[in-house]
mmCIF entry with sequence, helices, sheets and N, C-alpha, C, O atoms, coordinates in Angstrom:
data_MODEL
# 
_entry.id   MODEL 
# 
_entity.id                         1 
_entity.type                       polymer 
_entity.pdbx_number_of_molecules   1 
# 
_entity_poly.entity_id                      1 
_entity_poly.type                           'polypeptide(L)' 
_entity_poly.nstd_linkage                   no 
_entity_poly.nstd_monomer                   no 
_entity_poly.pdbx_seq_one_letter_code       
;(UNK)(UNK)(UNK)(UNK)(UNK)(UNK)(UNK)(UNK)(UNK)(UNK)(UNK)(UNK)(UNK)(UNK)(UNK)(UNK)
(UNK)(UNK)(UNK)(UNK)(UNK)(UNK)(UNK)(UNK)(UNK)(UNK)(UNK)(UNK)(UNK)(UNK)(UNK)(UNK)
(UNK)(UNK)(UNK)(UNK)(UNK)(UNK)(UNK)(UNK)(UNK)(UNK)(UNK)(UNK)(UNK)(UNK)(UNK)(UNK)
(UNK)
;
_entity_poly.pdbx_seq_one_letter_code_can   XXXXXXXXXXXXXXXXXXXXXXXXXXXXXXXXXXXXXXXXXXXXXXXXX 
_entity_poly.pdbx_strand_id                 A 
# 
loop_
_entity_poly_seq.entity_id 
_entity_poly_seq.num 
_entity_poly_seq.mon_id 
_entity_poly_seq.hetero 
1 1  UNK n 
1 2  UNK n 
1 3  UNK n 
1 4  UNK n 
1 5  UNK n 
1 6  UNK n 
1 7  UNK n 
1 8  UNK n 
1 9  UNK n 
1 10 UNK n 
1 11 UNK n 
1 12 UNK n 
1 13 UNK n 
1 14 UNK n 
1 15 UNK n 
1 16 UNK n 
1 17 UNK n 
1 18 UNK n 
1 19 UNK n 
1 20 UNK n 
1 21 UNK n 
1 22 UNK n 
1 23 UNK n 
1 24 UNK n 
1 25 UNK n 
1 26 UNK n 
1 27 UNK n 
1 28 UNK n 
1 29 UNK n 
1 30 UNK n 
1 31 UNK n 
1 32 UNK n 
1 33 UNK n 
1 34 UNK n 
1 35 UNK n 
1 36 UNK n 
1 37 UNK n 
1 38 UNK n 
1 39 UNK n 
1 40 UNK n 
1 41 UNK n 
1 42 UNK n 
1 43 UNK n 
1 44 UNK n 
1 45 UNK n 
1 46 UNK n 
1 47 UNK n 
1 48 UNK n 
1 49 UNK n 
# 
_struct_asym.id          A 
_struct_asym.entity_id   1 
# 
_struct_conf.conf_type_id            HELX_P 
_struct_conf.id                      HELX_P1 
_struct_conf.pdbx_PDB_helix_id       AA1 
_struct_conf.beg_label_comp_id       UNK 
_struct_conf.beg_label_asym_id       A 
_struct_conf.beg_label_seq_id        19 
_struct_conf.pdbx_beg_PDB_ins_code   ? 
_struct_conf.end_label_comp_id       UNK 
_struct_conf.end_label_asym_id       A 
_struct_conf.end_label_seq_id        42 
_struct_conf.pdbx_end_PDB_ins_code   ? 
_struct_conf.beg_auth_comp_id        UNK 
_struct_conf.beg_auth_asym_id        A 
_struct_conf.beg_auth_seq_id         19 
_struct_conf.end_auth_comp_id        UNK 
_struct_conf.end_auth_asym_id        A 
_struct_conf.end_auth_seq_id         42 
_struct_conf.pdbx_PDB_helix_class    1 
_struct_conf.details                 ? 
_struct_conf.pdbx_PDB_helix_length   24 
# 
_struct_conf_type.id          HELX_P 
_struct_conf_type.criteria    ? 
_struct_conf_type.reference   ? 
# 
loop_
_atom_site.group_PDB 
_atom_site.id 
_atom_site.type_symbol 
_atom_site.label_atom_id 
_atom_site.label_alt_id 
_atom_site.label_comp_id 
_atom_site.label_asym_id 
_atom_site.label_entity_id 
_atom_site.label_seq_id 
_atom_site.pdbx_PDB_ins_code 
_atom_site.Cartn_x 
_atom_site.Cartn_y 
_atom_site.Cartn_z 
_atom_site.occupancy 
_atom_site.B_iso_or_equiv 
_atom_site.pdbx_formal_charge 
_atom_site.auth_seq_id 
_atom_site.auth_comp_id 
_atom_site.auth_asym_id 
_atom_site.auth_atom_id 
_atom_site.pdbx_PDB_model_num 
ATOM 1   N N  . UNK A 1 1  ? 12.974  -31.988 6.044   1.00 0.00 ? 1  UNK A N  1 
ATOM 2   C CA . UNK A 1 1  ? 11.592  -31.622 5.830   1.00 0.00 ? 1  UNK A CA 1 
ATOM 3   C C  . UNK A 1 1  ? 10.697  -32.371 6.828   1.00 0.00 ? 1  UNK A C  1 
ATOM 4   O O  . UNK A 1 1  ? 10.903  -33.569 7.020   1.00 0.00 ? 1  UNK A O  1 
ATOM 5   N N  . UNK A 1 2  ? 9.765   -31.758 7.439   1.00 0.00 ? 2  UNK A N  1 
ATOM 6   C CA . UNK A 1 2  ? 8.894   -32.363 8.432   1.00 0.00 ? 2  UNK A CA 1 
ATOM 7   C C  . UNK A 1 2  ? 7.756   -33.097 7.761   1.00 0.00 ? 2  UNK A C  1 
ATOM 8   O O  . UNK A 1 2  ? 7.269   -32.661 6.718   1.00 0.00 ? 2  UNK A O  1 
ATOM 9   N N  . UNK A 1 3  ? 7.329   -34.191 8.332   1.00 0.00 ? 3  UNK A N  1 
ATOM 10  C CA . UNK A 1 3  ? 6.159   -34.926 7.831   1.00 0.00 ? 3  UNK A CA 1 
ATOM 11  C C  . UNK A 1 3  ? 4.921   -34.352 8.438   1.00 0.00 ? 3  UNK A C  1 
ATOM 12  O O  . UNK A 1 3  ? 4.944   -33.818 9.547   1.00 0.00 ? 3  UNK A O  1 
ATOM 13  N N  . UNK A 1 4  ? 3.803   -34.463 7.689   1.00 0.00 ? 4  UNK A N  1 
ATOM 14  C CA . UNK A 1 4  ? 2.534   -33.946 8.165   1.00 0.00 ? 4  UNK A CA 1 
ATOM 15  C C  . UNK A 1 4  ? 1.525   -35.073 8.192   1.00 0.00 ? 4  UNK A C  1 
ATOM 16  O O  . UNK A 1 4  ? 1.216   -35.646 7.147   1.00 0.00 ? 4  UNK A O  1 
ATOM 17  N N  . UNK A 1 5  ? 0.997   -35.410 9.373   1.00 0.00 ? 5  UNK A N  1 
ATOM 18  C CA . UNK A 1 5  ? 0.040   -36.477 9.512   1.00 0.00 ? 5  UNK A CA 1 
ATOM 19  C C  . UNK A 1 5  ? -1.366  -35.923 9.411   1.00 0.00 ? 5  UNK A C  1 
ATOM 20  O O  . UNK A 1 5  ? -1.733  -35.021 10.164  1.00 0.00 ? 5  UNK A O  1 
ATOM 21  N N  . UNK A 1 6  ? -2.145  -36.442 8.504   1.00 0.00 ? 6  UNK A N  1 
ATOM 22  C CA . UNK A 1 6  ? -3.537  -35.998 8.326   1.00 0.00 ? 6  UNK A CA 1 
ATOM 23  C C  . UNK A 1 6  ? -4.497  -37.078 8.741   1.00 0.00 ? 6  UNK A C  1 
ATOM 24  O O  . UNK A 1 6  ? -4.273  -38.258 8.468   1.00 0.00 ? 6  UNK A O  1 
ATOM 25  N N  . UNK A 1 7  ? -5.587  -36.675 9.414   1.00 0.00 ? 7  UNK A N  1 
ATOM 26  C CA . UNK A 1 7  ? -6.629  -37.627 9.741   1.00 0.00 ? 7  UNK A CA 1 
ATOM 27  C C  . UNK A 1 7  ? -7.748  -37.635 8.684   1.00 0.00 ? 7  UNK A C  1 
ATOM 28  O O  . UNK A 1 7  ? -8.353  -36.599 8.408   1.00 0.00 ? 7  UNK A O  1 
ATOM 29  N N  . UNK A 1 8  ? -8.004  -38.761 8.123   1.00 0.00 ? 8  UNK A N  1 
ATOM 30  C CA . UNK A 1 8  ? -8.994  -38.896 7.090   1.00 0.00 ? 8  UNK A CA 1 
ATOM 31  C C  . UNK A 1 8  ? -10.260 -39.371 7.747   1.00 0.00 ? 8  UNK A C  1 
ATOM 32  O O  . UNK A 1 8  ? -10.247 -40.381 8.450   1.00 0.00 ? 8  UNK A O  1 
ATOM 33  N N  . UNK A 1 9  ? -11.417 -38.633 7.526   1.00 0.00 ? 9  UNK A N  1 
ATOM 34  C CA . UNK A 1 9  ? -12.717 -39.078 8.142   1.00 0.00 ? 9  UNK A CA 1 
ATOM 35  C C  . UNK A 1 9  ? -13.146 -40.390 7.553   1.00 0.00 ? 9  UNK A C  1 
ATOM 36  O O  . UNK A 1 9  ? -12.949 -40.617 6.359   1.00 0.00 ? 9  UNK A O  1 
ATOM 37  N N  . UNK A 1 10 ? -13.718 -41.253 8.336   1.00 0.00 ? 10 UNK A N  1 
ATOM 38  C CA . UNK A 1 10 ? -14.189 -42.559 7.898   1.00 0.00 ? 10 UNK A CA 1 
ATOM 39  C C  . UNK A 1 10 ? -15.674 -42.699 8.281   1.00 0.00 ? 10 UNK A C  1 
ATOM 40  O O  . UNK A 1 10 ? -16.164 -42.078 9.224   1.00 0.00 ? 10 UNK A O  1 
ATOM 41  N N  . UNK A 1 11 ? -16.372 -43.560 7.488   1.00 0.00 ? 11 UNK A N  1 
ATOM 42  C CA . UNK A 1 11 ? -17.759 -43.913 7.839   1.00 0.00 ? 11 UNK A CA 1 
ATOM 43  C C  . UNK A 1 11 ? -17.717 -44.912 8.973   1.00 0.00 ? 11 UNK A C  1 
ATOM 44  O O  . UNK A 1 11 ? -16.776 -45.697 9.092   1.00 0.00 ? 11 UNK A O  1 
ATOM 45  N N  . UNK A 1 12 ? -18.707 -44.880 9.775   1.00 0.00 ? 12 UNK A N  1 
ATOM 46  C CA . UNK A 1 12 ? -18.797 -45.854 10.872  1.00 0.00 ? 12 UNK A CA 1 
ATOM 47  C C  . UNK A 1 12 ? -19.113 -47.214 10.328  1.00 0.00 ? 12 UNK A C  1 
ATOM 48  O O  . UNK A 1 12 ? -20.112 -47.359 9.623   1.00 0.00 ? 12 UNK A O  1 
ATOM 49  N N  . UNK A 1 13 ? -18.315 -48.232 10.615  1.00 0.00 ? 13 UNK A N  1 
ATOM 50  C CA . UNK A 1 13 ? -18.593 -49.597 10.199  1.00 0.00 ? 13 UNK A CA 1 
ATOM 51  C C  . UNK A 1 13 ? -18.426 -49.825 8.728   1.00 0.00 ? 13 UNK A C  1 
ATOM 52  O O  . UNK A 1 13 ? -18.943 -50.814 8.209   1.00 0.00 ? 13 UNK A O  1 
ATOM 53  N N  . UNK A 1 14 ? -17.744 -48.978 8.041   1.00 0.00 ? 14 UNK A N  1 
ATOM 54  C CA . UNK A 1 14 ? -17.475 -49.199 6.598   1.00 0.00 ? 14 UNK A CA 1 
ATOM 55  C C  . UNK A 1 14 ? -16.128 -48.550 6.235   1.00 0.00 ? 14 UNK A C  1 
ATOM 56  O O  . UNK A 1 14 ? -15.544 -47.779 6.996   1.00 0.00 ? 14 UNK A O  1 
ATOM 57  N N  . UNK A 1 15 ? -15.682 -48.903 5.047   1.00 0.00 ? 15 UNK A N  1 
ATOM 58  C CA . UNK A 1 15 ? -14.464 -48.271 4.645   1.00 0.00 ? 15 UNK A CA 1 
ATOM 59  C C  . UNK A 1 15 ? -14.718 -46.851 4.177   1.00 0.00 ? 15 UNK A C  1 
ATOM 60  O O  . UNK A 1 15 ? -15.869 -46.424 4.079   1.00 0.00 ? 15 UNK A O  1 
ATOM 61  N N  . UNK A 1 16 ? -13.663 -46.124 3.891   1.00 0.00 ? 16 UNK A N  1 
ATOM 62  C CA . UNK A 1 16 ? -13.819 -44.720 3.481   1.00 0.00 ? 16 UNK A CA 1 
ATOM 63  C C  . UNK A 1 16 ? -14.577 -44.571 2.169   1.00 0.00 ? 16 UNK A C  1 
ATOM 64  O O  . UNK A 1 16 ? -15.324 -43.606 2.009   1.00 0.00 ? 16 UNK A O  1 
ATOM 65  N N  . UNK A 1 17 ? -14.414 -45.471 1.249   1.00 0.00 ? 17 UNK A N  1 
ATOM 66  C CA . UNK A 1 17 ? -15.084 -45.481 -0.052  1.00 0.00 ? 17 UNK A CA 1 
ATOM 67  C C  . UNK A 1 17 ? -15.764 -46.774 -0.238  1.00 0.00 ? 17 UNK A C  1 
ATOM 68  O O  . UNK A 1 17 ? -15.087 -47.777 -0.463  1.00 0.00 ? 17 UNK A O  1 
ATOM 69  N N  . UNK A 1 18 ? -17.123 -46.836 -0.157  1.00 0.00 ? 18 UNK A N  1 
ATOM 70  C CA . UNK A 1 18 ? -17.785 -48.158 -0.254  1.00 0.00 ? 18 UNK A CA 1 
ATOM 71  C C  . UNK A 1 18 ? -17.585 -48.816 -1.635  1.00 0.00 ? 18 UNK A C  1 
ATOM 72  O O  . UNK A 1 18 ? -17.651 -48.155 -2.671  1.00 0.00 ? 18 UNK A O  1 
ATOM 73  N N  . UNK A 1 19 ? -17.352 -50.079 -1.614  1.00 0.00 ? 19 UNK A N  1 
ATOM 74  C CA . UNK A 1 19 ? -17.116 -50.841 -2.907  1.00 0.00 ? 19 UNK A CA 1 
ATOM 75  C C  . UNK A 1 19 ? -18.290 -50.860 -3.822  1.00 0.00 ? 19 UNK A C  1 
ATOM 76  O O  . UNK A 1 19 ? -18.131 -50.932 -5.041  1.00 0.00 ? 19 UNK A O  1 
ATOM 77  N N  . UNK A 1 20 ? -19.551 -50.792 -3.225  1.00 0.00 ? 20 UNK A N  1 
ATOM 78  C CA . UNK A 1 20 ? -20.793 -50.774 -4.063  1.00 0.00 ? 20 UNK A CA 1 
ATOM 79  C C  . UNK A 1 20 ? -20.803 -49.597 -5.014  1.00 0.00 ? 20 UNK A C  1 
ATOM 80  O O  . UNK A 1 20 ? -21.222 -49.736 -6.163  1.00 0.00 ? 20 UNK A O  1 
ATOM 81  N N  . UNK A 1 21 ? -20.366 -48.484 -4.575  1.00 0.00 ? 21 UNK A N  1 
ATOM 82  C CA . UNK A 1 21 ? -20.384 -47.280 -5.385  1.00 0.00 ? 21 UNK A CA 1 
ATOM 83  C C  . UNK A 1 21 ? -19.375 -47.488 -6.546  1.00 0.00 ? 21 UNK A C  1 
ATOM 84  O O  . UNK A 1 21 ? -19.715 -47.170 -7.686  1.00 0.00 ? 21 UNK A O  1 
ATOM 85  N N  . UNK A 1 22 ? -18.216 -47.980 -6.317  1.00 0.00 ? 22 UNK A N  1 
ATOM 86  C CA . UNK A 1 22 ? -17.244 -48.219 -7.300  1.00 0.00 ? 22 UNK A CA 1 
ATOM 87  C C  . UNK A 1 22 ? -17.695 -49.170 -8.376  1.00 0.00 ? 22 UNK A C  1 
ATOM 88  O O  . UNK A 1 22 ? -17.465 -48.943 -9.563  1.00 0.00 ? 22 UNK A O  1 
ATOM 89  N N  . UNK A 1 23 ? -18.346 -50.249 -7.948  1.00 0.00 ? 23 UNK A N  1 
ATOM 90  C CA . UNK A 1 23 ? -18.891 -51.235 -8.897  1.00 0.00 ? 23 UNK A CA 1 
ATOM 91  C C  . UNK A 1 23 ? -19.903 -50.592 -9.877  1.00 0.00 ? 23 UNK A C  1 
ATOM 92  O O  . UNK A 1 23 ? -19.860 -50.861 -11.077 1.00 0.00 ? 23 UNK A O  1 
ATOM 93  N N  . UNK A 1 24 ? -20.771 -49.781 -9.379  1.00 0.00 ? 24 UNK A N  1 
ATOM 94  C CA . UNK A 1 24 ? -21.735 -49.123 -10.200 1.00 0.00 ? 24 UNK A CA 1 
ATOM 95  C C  . UNK A 1 24 ? -21.101 -48.261 -11.285 1.00 0.00 ? 24 UNK A C  1 
ATOM 96  O O  . UNK A 1 24 ? -21.494 -48.307 -12.450 1.00 0.00 ? 24 UNK A O  1 
ATOM 97  N N  . UNK A 1 25 ? -20.096 -47.464 -10.866 1.00 0.00 ? 25 UNK A N  1 
ATOM 98  C CA . UNK A 1 25 ? -19.481 -46.558 -11.818 1.00 0.00 ? 25 UNK A CA 1 
ATOM 99  C C  . UNK A 1 25 ? -18.592 -47.333 -12.749 1.00 0.00 ? 25 UNK A C  1 
ATOM 100 O O  . UNK A 1 25 ? -18.381 -46.853 -13.863 1.00 0.00 ? 25 UNK A O  1 
ATOM 101 N N  . UNK A 1 26 ? -18.040 -48.497 -12.410 1.00 0.00 ? 26 UNK A N  1 
ATOM 102 C CA . UNK A 1 26 ? -17.224 -49.293 -13.332 1.00 0.00 ? 26 UNK A CA 1 
ATOM 103 C C  . UNK A 1 26 ? -18.108 -49.826 -14.422 1.00 0.00 ? 26 UNK A C  1 
ATOM 104 O O  . UNK A 1 26 ? -17.678 -49.887 -15.574 1.00 0.00 ? 26 UNK A O  1 
ATOM 105 N N  . UNK A 1 27 ? -19.314 -50.210 -14.117 1.00 0.00 ? 27 UNK A N  1 
ATOM 106 C CA . UNK A 1 27 ? -20.245 -50.680 -15.152 1.00 0.00 ? 27 UNK A CA 1 
ATOM 107 C C  . UNK A 1 27 ? -20.573 -49.566 -16.129 1.00 0.00 ? 27 UNK A C  1 
ATOM 108 O O  . UNK A 1 27 ? -20.542 -49.782 -17.340 1.00 0.00 ? 27 UNK A O  1 
ATOM 109 N N  . UNK A 1 28 ? -20.883 -48.394 -15.635 1.00 0.00 ? 28 UNK A N  1 
ATOM 110 C CA . UNK A 1 28 ? -21.194 -47.264 -16.493 1.00 0.00 ? 28 UNK A CA 1 
ATOM 111 C C  . UNK A 1 28 ? -20.009 -46.876 -17.369 1.00 0.00 ? 28 UNK A C  1 
ATOM 112 O O  . UNK A 1 28 ? -20.153 -46.478 -18.525 1.00 0.00 ? 28 UNK A O  1 
ATOM 113 N N  . UNK A 1 29 ? -18.808 -47.012 -16.753 1.00 0.00 ? 29 UNK A N  1 
ATOM 114 C CA . UNK A 1 29 ? -17.605 -46.665 -17.512 1.00 0.00 ? 29 UNK A CA 1 
ATOM 115 C C  . UNK A 1 29 ? -17.363 -47.591 -18.675 1.00 0.00 ? 29 UNK A C  1 
ATOM 116 O O  . UNK A 1 29 ? -16.942 -47.170 -19.752 1.00 0.00 ? 29 UNK A O  1 
ATOM 117 N N  . UNK A 1 30 ? -17.641 -48.893 -18.436 1.00 0.00 ? 30 UNK A N  1 
ATOM 118 C CA . UNK A 1 30 ? -17.462 -49.856 -19.576 1.00 0.00 ? 30 UNK A CA 1 
ATOM 119 C C  . UNK A 1 30 ? -18.501 -49.571 -20.615 1.00 0.00 ? 30 UNK A C  1 
ATOM 120 O O  . UNK A 1 30 ? -18.177 -49.615 -21.802 1.00 0.00 ? 30 UNK A O  1 
ATOM 121 N N  . UNK A 1 31 ? -19.712 -49.286 -20.264 1.00 0.00 ? 31 UNK A N  1 
ATOM 122 C CA . UNK A 1 31 ? -20.774 -48.985 -21.217 1.00 0.00 ? 31 UNK A CA 1 
ATOM 123 C C  . UNK A 1 31 ? -20.426 -47.728 -22.032 1.00 0.00 ? 31 UNK A C  1 
ATOM 124 O O  . UNK A 1 31 ? -20.647 -47.705 -23.243 1.00 0.00 ? 31 UNK A O  1 
ATOM 125 N N  . UNK A 1 32 ? -19.895 -46.705 -21.398 1.00 0.00 ? 32 UNK A N  1 
ATOM 126 C CA . UNK A 1 32 ? -19.541 -45.507 -22.101 1.00 0.00 ? 32 UNK A CA 1 
ATOM 127 C C  . UNK A 1 32 ? -18.415 -45.748 -23.072 1.00 0.00 ? 32 UNK A C  1 
ATOM 128 O O  . UNK A 1 32 ? -18.473 -45.238 -24.191 1.00 0.00 ? 32 UNK A O  1 
ATOM 129 N N  . UNK A 1 33 ? -17.384 -46.502 -22.705 1.00 0.00 ? 33 UNK A N  1 
ATOM 130 C CA . UNK A 1 33 ? -16.237 -46.832 -23.602 1.00 0.00 ? 33 UNK A CA 1 
ATOM 131 C C  . UNK A 1 33 ? -16.773 -47.592 -24.829 1.00 0.00 ? 33 UNK A C  1 
ATOM 132 O O  . UNK A 1 33 ? -16.389 -47.325 -25.968 1.00 0.00 ? 33 UNK A O  1 
ATOM 133 N N  . UNK A 1 34 ? -17.682 -48.555 -24.549 1.00 0.00 ? 34 UNK A N  1 
ATOM 134 C CA . UNK A 1 34 ? -18.255 -49.345 -25.661 1.00 0.00 ? 34 UNK A CA 1 
ATOM 135 C C  . UNK A 1 34 ? -19.063 -48.442 -26.638 1.00 0.00 ? 34 UNK A C  1 
ATOM 136 O O  . UNK A 1 34 ? -18.986 -48.608 -27.855 1.00 0.00 ? 34 UNK A O  1 
ATOM 137 N N  . UNK A 1 35 ? -19.808 -47.521 -26.093 1.00 0.00 ? 35 UNK A N  1 
ATOM 138 C CA . UNK A 1 35 ? -20.623 -46.653 -26.908 1.00 0.00 ? 35 UNK A CA 1 
ATOM 139 C C  . UNK A 1 35 ? -19.776 -45.676 -27.720 1.00 0.00 ? 35 UNK A C  1 
ATOM 140 O O  . UNK A 1 35 ? -20.082 -45.422 -28.885 1.00 0.00 ? 35 UNK A O  1 
ATOM 141 N N  . UNK A 1 36 ? -18.736 -45.136 -27.138 1.00 0.00 ? 36 UNK A N  1 
ATOM 142 C CA . UNK A 1 36 ? -17.823 -44.323 -27.861 1.00 0.00 ? 36 UNK A CA 1 
ATOM 143 C C  . UNK A 1 36 ? -17.066 -45.082 -28.992 1.00 0.00 ? 36 UNK A C  1 
ATOM 144 O O  . UNK A 1 36 ? -16.864 -44.558 -30.087 1.00 0.00 ? 36 UNK A O  1 
ATOM 145 N N  . UNK A 1 37 ? -16.665 -46.319 -28.679 1.00 0.00 ? 37 UNK A N  1 
ATOM 146 C CA . UNK A 1 37 ? -15.982 -47.130 -29.677 1.00 0.00 ? 37 UNK A CA 1 
ATOM 147 C C  . UNK A 1 37 ? -16.873 -47.444 -30.848 1.00 0.00 ? 37 UNK A C  1 
ATOM 148 O O  . UNK A 1 37 ? -16.451 -47.437 -32.004 1.00 0.00 ? 37 UNK A O  1 
ATOM 149 N N  . UNK A 1 38 ? -18.119 -47.722 -30.518 1.00 0.00 ? 38 UNK A N  1 
ATOM 150 C CA . UNK A 1 38 ? -19.085 -48.034 -31.616 1.00 0.00 ? 38 UNK A CA 1 
ATOM 151 C C  . UNK A 1 38 ? -19.330 -46.785 -32.467 1.00 0.00 ? 38 UNK A C  1 
ATOM 152 O O  . UNK A 1 38 ? -19.363 -46.872 -33.695 1.00 0.00 ? 38 UNK A O  1 
ATOM 153 N N  . UNK A 1 39 ? -19.503 -45.625 -31.826 1.00 0.00 ? 39 UNK A N  1 
ATOM 154 C CA . UNK A 1 39 ? -19.703 -44.375 -32.632 1.00 0.00 ? 39 UNK A CA 1 
ATOM 155 C C  . UNK A 1 39 ? -18.489 -44.102 -33.515 1.00 0.00 ? 39 UNK A C  1 
ATOM 156 O O  . UNK A 1 39 ? -18.632 -43.689 -34.666 1.00 0.00 ? 39 UNK A O  1 
ATOM 157 N N  . UNK A 1 40 ? -17.307 -44.332 -32.977 1.00 0.00 ? 40 UNK A N  1 
ATOM 158 C CA . UNK A 1 40 ? -16.075 -44.125 -33.752 1.00 0.00 ? 40 UNK A CA 1 
ATOM 159 C C  . UNK A 1 40 ? -16.078 -45.002 -34.980 1.00 0.00 ? 40 UNK A C  1 
ATOM 160 O O  . UNK A 1 40 ? -15.812 -44.572 -36.102 1.00 0.00 ? 40 UNK A O  1 
ATOM 161 N N  . UNK A 1 41 ? -16.408 -46.312 -34.696 1.00 0.00 ? 41 UNK A N  1 
ATOM 162 C CA . UNK A 1 41 ? -16.409 -47.313 -35.801 1.00 0.00 ? 41 UNK A CA 1 
ATOM 163 C C  . UNK A 1 41 ? -17.459 -46.995 -36.884 1.00 0.00 ? 41 UNK A C  1 
ATOM 164 O O  . UNK A 1 41 ? -17.249 -47.324 -38.052 1.00 0.00 ? 41 UNK A O  1 
ATOM 165 N N  . UNK A 1 42 ? -18.547 -46.380 -36.524 1.00 0.00 ? 42 UNK A N  1 
ATOM 166 C CA . UNK A 1 42 ? -19.597 -45.995 -37.448 1.00 0.00 ? 42 UNK A CA 1 
ATOM 167 C C  . UNK A 1 42 ? -19.270 -44.674 -38.154 1.00 0.00 ? 42 UNK A C  1 
ATOM 168 O O  . UNK A 1 42 ? -19.982 -44.285 -39.079 1.00 0.00 ? 42 UNK A O  1 
ATOM 169 N N  . UNK A 1 43 ? -18.220 -43.989 -37.739 1.00 0.00 ? 43 UNK A N  1 
ATOM 170 C CA . UNK A 1 43 ? -17.888 -42.738 -38.353 1.00 0.00 ? 43 UNK A CA 1 
ATOM 171 C C  . UNK A 1 43 ? -18.672 -41.539 -37.868 1.00 0.00 ? 43 UNK A C  1 
ATOM 172 O O  . UNK A 1 43 ? -18.771 -40.538 -38.577 1.00 0.00 ? 43 UNK A O  1 
ATOM 173 N N  . UNK A 1 44 ? -19.233 -41.622 -36.671 1.00 0.00 ? 44 UNK A N  1 
ATOM 174 C CA . UNK A 1 44 ? -20.007 -40.523 -36.169 1.00 0.00 ? 44 UNK A CA 1 
ATOM 175 C C  . UNK A 1 44 ? -19.101 -39.324 -35.860 1.00 0.00 ? 44 UNK A C  1 
ATOM 176 O O  . UNK A 1 44 ? -18.014 -39.462 -35.299 1.00 0.00 ? 44 UNK A O  1 
ATOM 177 N N  . UNK A 1 45 ? -19.598 -38.140 -36.253 1.00 0.00 ? 45 UNK A N  1 
ATOM 178 C CA . UNK A 1 45 ? -18.791 -36.930 -36.075 1.00 0.00 ? 45 UNK A CA 1 
ATOM 179 C C  . UNK A 1 45 ? -18.775 -36.533 -34.541 1.00 0.00 ? 45 UNK A C  1 
ATOM 180 O O  . UNK A 1 45 ? -19.634 -36.975 -33.778 1.00 0.00 ? 45 UNK A O  1 
ATOM 181 N N  . UNK A 1 46 ? -17.822 -35.730 -34.141 1.00 0.00 ? 46 UNK A N  1 
ATOM 182 C CA . UNK A 1 46 ? -17.822 -35.336 -32.736 1.00 0.00 ? 46 UNK A CA 1 
ATOM 183 C C  . UNK A 1 46 ? -18.915 -34.378 -32.438 1.00 0.00 ? 46 UNK A C  1 
ATOM 184 O O  . UNK A 1 46 ? -19.329 -34.246 -31.285 1.00 0.00 ? 46 UNK A O  1 
ATOM 185 N N  . UNK A 1 47 ? -19.419 -33.676 -33.479 1.00 0.00 ? 47 UNK A N  1 
ATOM 186 C CA . UNK A 1 47 ? -20.538 -32.749 -33.222 1.00 0.00 ? 47 UNK A CA 1 
ATOM 187 C C  . UNK A 1 47 ? -21.808 -33.555 -32.837 1.00 0.00 ? 47 UNK A C  1 
ATOM 188 O O  . UNK A 1 47 ? -22.566 -33.117 -31.972 1.00 0.00 ? 47 UNK A O  1 
ATOM 189 N N  . UNK A 1 48 ? -22.039 -34.696 -33.454 1.00 0.00 ? 48 UNK A N  1 
ATOM 190 C CA . UNK A 1 48 ? -23.190 -35.496 -33.107 1.00 0.00 ? 48 UNK A CA 1 
ATOM 191 C C  . UNK A 1 48 ? -23.050 -36.157 -31.729 1.00 0.00 ? 48 UNK A C  1 
ATOM 192 O O  . UNK A 1 48 ? -24.058 -36.445 -31.083 1.00 0.00 ? 48 UNK A O  1 
ATOM 193 N N  . UNK A 1 49 ? -21.887 -36.386 -31.299 1.00 0.00 ? 49 UNK A N  1 
ATOM 194 C CA . UNK A 1 49 ? -21.625 -37.087 -29.988 1.00 0.00 ? 49 UNK A CA 1 
ATOM 195 C C  . UNK A 1 49 ? -21.979 -36.058 -28.925 1.00 0.00 ? 49 UNK A C  1 
ATOM 196 O O  . UNK A 1 49 ? -21.868 -36.338 -27.732 1.00 0.00 ? 49 UNK A O  1 
# 
């Protein structure tokens, strides 16, 4: 089987995916998980979520 080499576009002077964006989403992800866990502990129905 033949290998296929793909060129991935990059931002000038930065990595392909900036770390600042990932940090922001990681914080929101933790907050969402905490909120869902709290709703589950309080017995909130899925309809109210």
